[in-house]
BAKOL-315174 format. One record per residue: residue number from 1; residue in one letter; x, y, z of N, C-alpha, C in turn. Coordinates in pm, 1 decimal, decimal comma. Layout:
<sites>
k / r / n_east / n_north / n_up / ca_east / ca_north / ca_up / c_east / c_north / c_up
NUM / A / X / Y / Z / X / Y / Z / X / Y / Z
...
</sites>
This chain:
<sites>
k / r / n_east / n_north / n_up / ca_east / ca_north / ca_up / c_east / c_north / c_up
1 / X / 66,9 / -91,9 / -27,4 / -1,8 / 32,3 / -12,0 / 30,4 / 127,7 / 3,3
2 / X / 87,7 / 252,5 / -97,2 / 109,6 / 372,2 / -67,7 / 138,3 / 415,9 / 71,9
3 / X / 246,9 / 507,4 / 118,2 / 255,3 / 515,9 / 211,7 / 185,0 / 619,0 / 276,9
4 / X / 152,0 / 768,5 / 141,8 / 124,5 / 799,6 / 152,4 / -34,2 / 808,8 / 201,6
5 / X / -125,1 / 714,7 / 120,7 / -238,6 / 684,6 / 107,1 / -308,4 / 572,4 / 309,4
6 / X / -198,7 / 535,7 / 323,6 / -182,4 / 428,4 / 416,2 / -246,6 / 550,2 / 564,4
7 / X / -123,0 / 705,3 / 546,6 / -179,6 / 756,3 / 668,3 / -315,7 / 844,5 / 634,5
8 / X / -398,9 / 869,5 / 557,9 / -502,0 / 901,7 / 534,5 / -608,9 / 902,5 / 632,9
9 / X / -593,0 / 711,9 / 667,2 / -724,2 / 649,8 / 758,4 / -673,0 / 728,9 / 867,9
10 / X / -581,8 / 722,7 / 907,0 / -538,1 / 773,6 / 1048,8 / -620,3 / 906,6 / 1103,0
11 / X / -550,0 / 1015,6 / 1013,2 / -591,9 / 1116,2 / 1011,7 / -758,7 / 1151,3 / 979,3
12 / X / -831,3 / 1114,7 / 891,4 / -954,8 / 1110,0 / 918,4 / -1050,9 / 1059,0 / 1089,6
13 / X / -927,8 / 932,1 / 1081,6 / -995,1 / 875,5 / 1209,0 / -918,1 / 1022,8 / 1342,6
14 / X / -855,2 / 1024,5 / 1380,8 / -804,8 / 1150,8 / 1459,2 / -892,2 / 1217,2 / 1437,7
15 / X / -934,3 / 1313,5 / 1316,5 / -981,4 / 1421,3 / 1291,4 / -1112,6 / 1446,3 / 1349,5
16 / X / -1202,7 / 1322,9 / 1329,4 / -1392,4 / 1296,0 / 1324,6 / -1356,9 / 1208,5 / 1487,4
17 / X / -1260,4 / 1132,9 / 1589,8 / -1312,6 / 1132,3 / 1656,8 / -1407,6 / 1127,8 / 1839,3
18 / X / -1546,2 / 1065,2 / 1797,1 / -1605,8 / 1102,2 / 1862,3 / -1706,5 / 1214,4 / 1916,5
19 / X / -1673,4 / 1245,0 / 1738,6 / -1739,5 / 1331,2 / 1711,6 / -1914,9 / 1300,3 / 1657,4
20 / X / -2023,9 / 1379,2 / 1743,1 / -2138,1 / 1352,4 / 1729,4 / -2208,5 / 1402,8 / 1627,1
21 / X / -2281,2 / 1341,7 / 1566,3 / -2387,9 / 1388,5 / 1454,7 / -2427,8 / 1527,3 / 1423,7
22 / X / -2457,4 / 1593,8 / 1534,0 / -2473,2 / 1760,1 / 1504,8 / -2311,2 / 1789,5 / 1498,1
23 / X / -2209,8 / 1740,8 / 1606,5 / -2134,9 / 1816,0 / 1594,1 / -2007,4 / 1802,4 / 1408,4
24 / X / -2108,8 / 1666,9 / 1379,0 / -2099,4 / 1658,0 / 1214,5 / -2049,1 / 1765,0 / 1060,5
25 / X / -2188,4 / 1774,6 / 1148,8 / -2317,1 / 1870,0 / 1054,1 / -2238,5 / 2043,9 / 1129,2
26 / X / -2183,5 / 2038,7 / 1246,5 / -2193,1 / 2190,7 / 1296,3 / -2094,7 / 2305,2 / 1177,6
27 / X / -2120,2 / 2409,4 / 1109,6 / -2025,9 / 2494,8 / 1046,9 / -2054,5 / 2693,2 / 1088,4
28 / X / -1970,5 / 2737,9 / 1064,9 / -1997,0 / 2882,8 / 1109,5 / -2102,3 / 2986,0 / 961,3
29 / X / -2097,3 / 3034,2 / 950,5 / -2184,3 / 3027,1 / 888,3 / -2097,7 / 3116,7 / 696,0
30 / X / -2120,0 / 3053,4 / 597,0 / -2044,2 / 3038,0 / 483,0 / -1896,2 / 2903,6 / 517,7
31 / X / -1897,4 / 2877,5 / 562,1 / -1833,9 / 2764,4 / 559,4 / -1846,8 / 2619,2 / 584,9
32 / X / -1786,9 / 2535,1 / 530,1 / -1801,7 / 2391,7 / 476,8 / -1816,1 / 2326,4 / 649,0
33 / X / -1922,4 / 2192,7 / 703,2 / -1894,1 / 2133,8 / 810,3 / -1824,2 / 2021,7 / 807,2
34 / X / -1776,4 / 1960,2 / 887,5 / -1632,6 / 1823,1 / 883,1 / -1752,8 / 1766,9 / 786,0
35 / X / -1901,6 / 1743,7 / 831,9 / -1978,2 / 1662,1 / 712,2 / -1901,2 / 1700,2 / 548,3
36 / X / -1962,2 / 1783,2 / 519,2 / -1931,5 / 1830,3 / 383,5 / -1785,2 / 1814,7 / 357,4
37 / X / -1689,5 / 1868,6 / 437,0 / -1520,7 / 1865,1 / 385,7 / -1517,8 / 1679,8 / 391,5
38 / X / -1604,7 / 1608,0 / 403,2 / -1537,8 / 1437,4 / 412,9 / -1658,6 / 1436,1 / 274,2
39 / X / -1724,7 / 1468,1 / 233,2 / -1832,2 / 1491,3 / 95,9 / -1734,0 / 1490,8 / -14,3
40 / X / -1679,5 / 1672,8 / 12,9 / -1552,4 / 1660,7 / -59,3 / -1411,8 / 1597,7 / -65,2
41 / X / -1375,8 / 1529,6 / 28,6 / -1289,5 / 1454,7 / 26,6 / -1296,2 / 1328,4 / -118,6
42 / X / -1422,5 / 1275,3 / -73,9 / -1471,7 / 1128,9 / -124,4 / -1503,7 / 1174,1 / -267,9
43 / X / -1541,4 / 1352,6 / -245,7 / -1554,3 / 1313,7 / -450,1 / -1463,3 / 1308,6 / -500,7
44 / X / -1311,3 / 1353,1 / -442,6 / -1195,4 / 1384,2 / -474,8 / -1141,3 / 1203,3 / -510,1
45 / X / -1202,5 / 1148,3 / -439,7 / -1139,8 / 987,4 / -419,5 / -1154,6 / 943,6 / -537,2
46 / X / -1309,8 / 1015,0 / -523,1 / -1368,5 / 940,1 / -664,0 / -1340,7 / 942,8 / -798,8
47 / X / -1305,8 / 1116,1 / -833,2 / -1277,9 / 1137,8 / -940,9 / -1121,8 / 1086,5 / -1030,8
48 / X / -1070,5 / 1065,1 / -877,3 / -938,3 / 1024,3 / -944,9 / -966,0 / 819,2 / -973,7
49 / X / -997,1 / 781,7 / -867,9 / -1046,2 / 640,3 / -917,6 / -1076,6 / 624,5 / -1079,9
50 / X / -1195,2 / 686,0 / -1136,8 / -1254,4 / 710,8 / -1229,1 / -1112,1 / 698,2 / -1364,8
51 / X / -1060,2 / 776,4 / -1333,6 / -965,9 / 870,4 / -1403,4 / -854,2 / 743,0 / -1459,2
52 / X / -838,1 / 684,3 / -1308,7 / -731,1 / 557,0 / -1317,3 / -815,5 / 418,9 / -1385,6
53 / X / -941,7 / 384,6 / -1337,6 / -1010,1 / 339,2 / -1404,6 / -954,6 / 369,9 / -1591,0
54 / X / -1024,0 / 489,6 / -1590,5 / -956,5 / 488,3 / -1755,0 / -856,5 / 483,3 / -1845,1
55 / X / -818,6 / 508,7 / -1783,2 / -605,3 / 482,6 / -1795,0 / -619,4 / 341,6 / -1843,4
56 / X / -650,8 / 303,6 / -1734,7 / -618,3 / 127,3 / -1743,6 / -734,7 / 49,8 / -1836,3
57 / X / -867,0 / 61,3 / -1844,3 / -885,4 / 31,7 / -1951,2 / -876,8 / 41,4 / -2098,7
58 / X / -795,8 / 195,2 / -2114,7 / -756,1 / 231,4 / -2255,2 / -651,8 / 185,7 / -2263,5
59 / X / -583,8 / 112,4 / -2141,2 / -437,5 / 69,2 / -2198,3 / -331,9 / 116,5 / -2189,6
60 / X / -370,6 / 305,7 / -2144,0 / -267,1 / 390,5 / -2216,8 / -303,3 / 549,5 / -2099,6
61 / X / -122,9 / 598,1 / -2082,6 / -168,6 / 679,6 / -2031,1 / -269,1 / 784,6 / -2073,1
62 / X / -385,1 / 876,9 / -1998,5 / -445,6 / 985,7 / -2060,8 / -352,6 / 1123,6 / -2048,6
63 / X / -237,6 / 1110,3 / -1975,8 / -222,4 / 1226,3 / -1938,6 / -170,6 / 1349,4 / -2040,7
64 / X / -180,6 / 1448,8 / -1995,6 / -158,0 / 1588,6 / -2159,9 / -59,9 / 1567,7 / -2109,6
65 / X / 50,2 / 1720,6 / -2113,1 / 154,8 / 1775,2 / -2116,2 / 158,0 / 1906,3 / -2045,0
66 / X / 175,4 / 1924,2 / -1901,8 / 202,0 / 2012,6 / -1797,5 / 186,7 / 2162,3 / -1854,8
67 / X / 170,5 / 2227,4 / -1849,9 / 166,5 / 2404,7 / -1812,3 / 339,0 / 2406,6 / -1713,6
68 / X / 390,2 / 2555,2 / -1769,6 / 437,8 / 2575,8 / -1700,2 / 338,5 / 2624,7 / -1548,5
69 / X / 260,4 / 2710,7 / -1537,1 / 161,1 / 2721,2 / -1397,0 / 146,8 / 2565,3 / -1347,5
70 / X / 81,5 / 2504,2 / -1443,7 / 71,1 / 2340,9 / -1314,1 / 262,8 / 2265,1 / -1299,2
71 / X / 326,4 / 2324,0 / -1391,7 / 440,7 / 2194,4 / -1292,7 / 469,7 / 2301,8 / -1165,2
72 / X / 449,9 / 2446,6 / -1170,9 / 490,8 / 2545,3 / -1028,9 / 369,3 / 2428,4 / -937,8
73 / X / 282,5 / 2435,4 / -960,3 / 165,8 / 2400,5 / -873,4 / 202,4 / 2276,9 / -838,5
74 / X / 210,1 / 2190,8 / -873,7 / 262,8 / 2036,4 / -862,2 / 375,4 / 2041,6 / -784,5
75 / X / 445,3 / 2126,9 / -843,3 / 596,7 / 2140,0 / -725,9 / 571,6 / 2159,8 / -575,6
76 / X / 527,1 / 2279,3 / -599,1 / 486,4 / 2340,4 / -418,2 / 338,6 / 2238,9 / -335,6
77 / X / 313,6 / 2161,8 / -450,2 / 161,6 / 2058,6 / -311,2 / 220,7 / 1914,8 / -308,8
78 / X / 313,5 / 1871,7 / -455,0 / 346,2 / 1737,8 / -428,2 / 446,9 / 1748,3 / -406,8
79 / X / 576,2 / 1823,0 / -419,6 / 698,6 / 1813,6 / -386,9 / 693,3 / 1864,7 / -273,2
80 / X / 659,7 / 2020,2 / -182,1 / 704,5 / 2075,4 / -78,7 / 565,2 / 2010,4 / -3,2
81 / X / 518,7 / 1994,2 / -35,4 / 347,6 / 1956,2 / 40,5 / 291,0 / 2084,5 / 80,2
82 / X / 293,3 / 2150,5 / 23,8 / 175,3 / 2295,0 / 70,9 / 66,0 / 2262,0 / 0,1
83 / X / -39,1 / 2302,9 / 110,9 / -195,0 / 2296,0 / 4,7 / -164,3 / 2443,3 / 16,9
84 / X / -210,5 / 2546,2 / -78,0 / -221,4 / 2707,4 / -100,1 / -384,3 / 2728,5 / -10,5
85 / X / -348,4 / 2806,7 / 61,4 / -533,7 / 2827,7 / 161,4 / -648,4 / 2901,5 / 79,5
86 / X / -708,0 / 2902,6 / 60,9 / -825,9 / 2962,8 / -14,4 / -848,5 / 2922,0 / -123,3
87 / X / -783,4 / 2858,9 / -208,0 / -832,5 / 2802,6 / -353,8 / -979,6 / 2785,8 / -313,2
88 / X / -1061,2 / 2862,0 / -477,1 / -1186,6 / 2745,4 / -463,0 / -1149,0 / 2569,4 / -544,6
89 / X / -1212,1 / 2512,6 / -463,0 / -1265,6 / 2352,1 / -524,9 / -1285,6 / 2386,3 / -672,2
90 / X / -1266,5 / 2318,1 / -740,5 / -1367,6 / 2297,2 / -880,1 / -1488,3 / 2173,1 / -843,6
91 / X / -1631,7 / 2295,2 / -951,2 / -1752,9 / 2239,6 / -895,1 / -1771,4 / 2157,9 / -884,1
92 / X / -1716,4 / 2043,1 / -1010,4 / -1758,0 / 1895,8 / -928,6 / -1686,2 / 1797,3 / -848,1
93 / X / -1653,2 / 1868,8 / -720,6 / -1626,9 / 1861,2 / -611,7 / -1626,6 / 1985,5 / -431,6
94 / X / -1761,2 / 1982,8 / -510,3 / -1764,3 / 2098,5 / -413,5 / -1895,7 / 1976,3 / -336,8
95 / X / -1890,2 / 1947,1 / -185,5 / -2014,2 / 1918,2 / -107,9 / -2133,5 / 2012,1 / -145,9
96 / X / -2236,8 / 1923,2 / -246,8 / -2376,7 / 1971,3 / -298,5 / -2491,6 / 1867,2 / -200,6
97 / X / -2483,7 / 1818,3 / -126,3 / -2571,1 / 1699,6 / -70,1 / -2538,9 / 1736,5 / 80,6
98 / X / -2698,5 / 1712,8 / 161,6 / -2705,7 / 1744,9 / 275,0 / -2680,7 / 1583,3 / 357,4
99 / X / -2564,2 / 1542,1 / 341,8 / -2510,3 / 1431,5 / 351,9 / -2518,4 / 1422,8 / 578,5
100 / X / -2546,5 / 1327,0 / 617,4 / -2563,8 / 1315,8 / 795,4 / -2455,5 / 1271,8 / 759,9
101 / X / -2352,5 / 1318,6 / 908,2 / -2225,9 / 1267,3 / 945,1 / -2157,5 / 1151,1 / 956,6
102 / X / -2269,7 / 1021,1 / 1020,8 / -2234,4 / 900,2 / 1006,5 / -2260,9 / 886,1 / 831,5
103 / X / -2315,1 / 894,6 / 726,2 / -2318,2 / 865,4 / 642,7 / -2167,2 / 955,7 / 529,8
104 / X / -2107,7 / 1032,5 / 596,2 / -2030,8 / 1091,1 / 540,4 / -1919,0 / 1025,4 / 594,6
105 / X / -1882,3 / 997,9 / 709,2 / -1791,0 / 913,6 / 784,5 / -1805,2 / 745,0 / 710,7
106 / X / -1926,6 / 741,1 / 661,8 / -1866,1 / 556,1 / 611,0 / -1850,1 / 583,8 / 418,0
107 / X / -1914,0 / 718,9 / 391,3 / -1891,2 / 731,7 / 220,6 / -1680,6 / 710,9 / 201,7
108 / X / -1653,5 / 826,0 / 253,0 / -1493,7 / 921,3 / 305,0 / -1417,6 / 690,8 / 289,5
109 / X / -1489,6 / 636,9 / 420,5 / -1427,9 / 516,1 / 416,8 / -1418,6 / 420,8 / 294,0
110 / X / -1545,5 / 408,4 / 272,4 / -1550,6 / 353,6 / 119,2 / -1432,6 / 368,4 / 21,2
111 / X / -1510,6 / 534,5 / -0,6 / -1415,9 / 585,2 / -109,7 / -1265,3 / 541,4 / -116,6
112 / X / -1236,0 / 572,6 / -35,8 / -1077,6 / 543,1 / 39,7 / -1036,9 / 438,2 / 25,7
113 / X / -1111,9 / 318,1 / 44,0 / -1076,3 / 142,7 / 25,6 / -1035,5 / 127,7 / -154,7
114 / X / -1190,7 / 262,2 / -191,7 / -1150,3 / 148,6 / -344,2 / -1010,0 / 268,3 / -470,2
115 / X / -1025,9 / 404,8 / -349,1 / -881,5 / 443,0 / -412,3 / -828,1 / 400,0 / -337,6
116 / X / -784,0 / 285,8 / -262,5 / -650,3 / 194,5 / -257,0 / -629,6 / 127,7 / -343,9
117 / X / -728,6 / 8,6 / -334,7 / -759,5 / -67,0 / -442,1 / -678,8 / 8,2 / -594,1
118 / X / -765,0 / 114,4 / -635,6 / -738,5 / 179,9 / -780,3 / -575,4 / 234,7 / -771,2
119 / X / -521,3 / 261,6 / -702,2 / -376,6 / 282,8 / -684,0 / -299,1 / 221,3 / -691,6
120 / X / -304,7 / 91,4 / -630,4 / -243,5 / 23,5 / -640,9 / -248,7 / -118,4 / -825,9
121 / X / -327,6 / -103,3 / -819,1 / -406,5 / -112,7 / -1018,2 / -289,7 / -47,2 / -1076,2
122 / X / -316,6 / 83,8 / -1061,9 / -247,0 / 194,3 / -1169,9 / -107,2 / 227,5 / -1169,1
123 / X / -81,9 / 175,3 / -1060,8 / 66,1 / 180,4 / -1023,2 / 153,5 / 34,9 / -1049,9
124 / X / 61,6 / -44,0 / -1066,8 / 159,3 / -175,1 / -1165,0 / 166,1 / -160,2 / -1288,9
125 / X / 64,7 / -50,8 / -1305,8 / 32,9 / -85,8 / -1494,1 / 158,3 / 63,9 / -1572,4
126 / X / 133,7 / 180,9 / -1419,2 / 171,7 / 323,8 / -1508,7 / 290,4 / 361,4 / -1405,8
127 / X / 345,2 / 317,7 / -1321,8 / 485,0 / 370,2 / -1191,4 / 542,7 / 449,2 / -1295,9
128 / X / 612,6 / 516,5 / -1223,8 / 653,2 / 663,9 / -1248,7 / 612,4 / 736,3 / -1361,4
129 / X / 508,3 / 669,1 / -1493,9 / 459,7 / 747,8 / -1564,4 / 339,4 / 832,4 / -1572,5
130 / X / 339,7 / 909,9 / -1596,6 / 206,6 / 1058,3 / -1517,0 / 87,1 / 996,1 / -1625,7
131 / X / -20,7 / 960,1 / -1568,4 / -128,6 / 868,9 / -1623,8 / -241,3 / 957,3 / -1652,7
132 / X / -323,1 / 1053,9 / -1562,2 / -383,1 / 1149,9 / -1560,2 / -423,1 / 1250,2 / -1478,5
133 / X / -476,2 / 1326,3 / -1545,5 / -480,7 / 1492,9 / -1496,4 / -525,9 / 1556,4 / -1383,5
134 / X / -478,8 / 1618,0 / -1324,4 / -540,7 / 1697,7 / -1228,8 / -604,4 / 1776,0 / -1282,7
135 / X / -703,8 / 1875,1 / -1237,1 / -753,5 / 2000,7 / -1298,7 / -701,4 / 2110,8 / -1280,2
136 / X / -556,6 / 2092,7 / -1142,2 / -465,5 / 2215,3 / -1170,1 / -370,8 / 2207,4 / -1180,6
137 / X / -264,2 / 2090,9 / -1154,6 / -148,0 / 2045,7 / -1119,6 / -151,1 / 1972,4 / -1318,8
138 / X / -224,9 / 1983,3 / -1355,0 / -208,3 / 1830,9 / -1446,1 / -108,2 / 1746,9 / -1440,2
139 / X / -17,8 / 1652,1 / -1524,2 / -3,3 / 1502,0 / -1516,0 / -7,0 / 1459,0 / -1424,1
140 / X / -14,4 / 1357,7 / -1371,4 / 18,9 / 1307,4 / -1202,5 / 58,1 / 1179,6 / -1263,6
141 / X / 165,9 / 1129,2 / -1210,7 / 134,1 / 963,8 / -1134,1 / 99,0 / 920,1 / -1049,1
142 / X / 126,0 / 798,3 / -1048,4 / 50,1 / 759,7 / -953,2 / 58,7 / 770,1 / -771,3
143 / X / 200,0 / 786,5 / -803,6 / 281,7 / 806,3 / -693,9 / 217,7 / 980,8 / -625,3
144 / X / 262,9 / 1058,7 / -760,9 / 176,9 / 1198,8 / -696,3 / 68,6 / 1262,3 / -649,6
145 / X / -47,2 / 1151,1 / -753,9 / -189,3 / 1094,1 / -654,5 / -156,3 / 1098,8 / -570,1
146 / X / -112,3 / 990,9 / -457,9 / -117,5 / 946,9 / -347,4 / -68,5 / 1083,4 / -298,6
147 / X / 20,9 / 1083,7 / -285,3 / 115,1 / 1262,1 / -205,8 / -46,8 / 1349,4 / -262,4
148 / X / -40,3 / 1355,0 / -317,0 / -141,1 / 1458,2 / -322,3 / -256,3 / 1486,7 / -281,3
149 / X / -283,1 / 1334,3 / -226,0 / -416,4 / 1302,8 / -171,5 / -382,3 / 1368,9 / 28,3
150 / X / -337,4 / 1297,9 / 22,4 / -215,6 / 1283,3 / 116,0 / -198,1 / 1418,4 / 167,7
151 / X / -162,9 / 1548,0 / 107,8 / -148,5 / 1620,8 / 105,8 / -224,7 / 1783,4 / 152,0
152 / X / -371,0 / 1710,7 / 28,0 / -520,6 / 1808,8 / 57,9 / -549,4 / 1722,0 / 151,3
153 / X / -582,7 / 1631,1 / 190,8 / -665,0 / 1595,6 / 333,2 / -580,4 / 1650,2 / 452,6
154 / X / -439,6 / 1632,3 / 510,1 / -406,9 / 1702,5 / 579,8 / -451,8 / 1871,0 / 564,6
155 / X / -458,2 / 1943,3 / 466,6 / -504,9 / 2046,7 / 468,9 / -642,3 / 2072,8 / 548,2
156 / X / -756,2 / 1976,3 / 480,7 / -862,0 / 1953,6 / 553,6 / -907,3 / 1925,5 / 694,0
157 / X / -773,1 / 1858,5 / 729,9 / -824,1 / 1796,8 / 826,9 / -746,9 / 1905,6 / 966,3
158 / X / -710,3 / 2015,1 / 932,6 / -632,9 / 2120,9 / 1017,4 / -776,0 / 2216,8 / 976,9
159 / X / -901,8 / 2219,8 / 888,6 / -959,4 / 2261,7 / 891,3 / -1078,3 / 2184,2 / 1006,6
160 / X / -1123,1 / 2036,7 / 1013,6 / -1200,0 / 2028,0 / 1109,8 / -1120,3 / 2059,4 / 1205,2
161 / X / -1044,1 / 2087,9 / 1259,9 / -976,1 / 2041,4 / 1416,8 / -972,1 / 2230,6 / 1435,9
162 / X / -984,3 / 2326,6 / 1330,8 / -1058,6 / 2479,2 / 1347,5 / -1202,1 / 2435,5 / 1383,4
163 / X / -1248,7 / 2368,4 / 1321,3 / -1427,8 / 2384,6 / 1321,7 / -1474,2 / 2335,6 / 1505,6
164 / X / -1374,5 / 2170,6 / 1574,6 / -1372,9 / 2139,3 / 1663,6 / -1386,1 / 2290,7 / 1763,6
165 / X / -1238,7 / 2321,6 / 1778,2 / -1206,0 / 2477,5 / 1807,6 / -1339,3 / 2581,3 / 1808,5
166 / X / -1352,6 / 2608,9 / 1747,1 / -1521,6 / 2711,9 / 1686,1 / -1608,2 / 2631,6 / 1818,7
167 / X / -1646,6 / 2507,2 / 1738,2 / -1792,1 / 2447,2 / 1804,9 / -1732,7 / 2474,3 / 1986,9
168 / X / -1596,7 / 2481,7 / 2063,4 / -1556,5 / 2416,7 / 2182,1 / -1631,8 / 2581,3 / 2186,4
169 / X / -1583,6 / 2688,7 / 2166,9 / -1600,5 / 2842,1 / 2197,7 / -1686,6 / 2861,5 / 2202,8
170 / X / -1813,1 / 2842,1 / 2084,5 / -2013,8 / 2840,2 / 2085,9 / -2020,7 / 2821,9 / 2199,7
171 / X / -1998,9 / 2714,5 / 2220,8 / -2015,4 / 2596,3 / 2362,5 / -2053,8 / 2677,0 / 2469,6
172 / X / -1921,3 / 2696,5 / 2436,7 / -1842,6 / 2749,9 / 2663,3 / -1923,7 / 2883,4 / 2702,3
173 / X / -1944,4 / 2958,5 / 2570,7 / -2029,1 / 3159,2 / 2521,8 / -2177,4 / 3109,5 / 2592,3
174 / X / -2183,2 / 2992,4 / 2503,3 / -2372,7 / 2916,0 / 2594,7 / -2389,3 / 2868,4 / 2676,8
175 / X / -2254,7 / 2866,9 / 2767,1 / -2294,1 / 2789,9 / 2886,6 / -2263,4 / 2962,3 / 2998,4
</sites>
C-alpha cells in the first residue's frame, strides 16, 4: 500500500474521533461542516479512481503535457507538501448534498478503500509515468496522486480541527 494513502485513514479517524452527528454537521456561516469536508474529500477520491480506471481500460496514459503554471502547482503541492489556502475547489468536488455525519464518515472510508485498490492497479501498470491529469496541477504519476491526496487531506484536517475549536468556544459562550 502506498505510504501516503496509508496515512489518510489515521488522519480521518483522529480528526473525527468522538464527534456527534450534530458536531459533524456544525459549521459557521459560509464555511463547510466536517460532513461537507468529508463529502468533498470523497468526491476527490471518486474522481481519481474514475481517471485511473479510464487509463487502465484504455491501457495507456491519458495525461497531457504540463503547462509552466501546472508544473509550479505540482512542485508546490506534491514536491513541497504545501496546500495553498483560499483556493476555490473545482465545482465537481464541491459538497452539494446534505449528507449526515454518519453517512459522510461511512462513505469516505468506502471511497478511500476504492482509491487504495485503484492506486495499486494503476501503479502496477503506470509506475513512474504520468497517468491522468489533475484539474490544477496537470499530469501526475500514481505516486504523485497519492501524495496529492495526502497533502489535500492534511489541509482539510486542519480545517476540521479549527471547526472543533470553534464549536468548543461557541458551546462555552452559551454555558
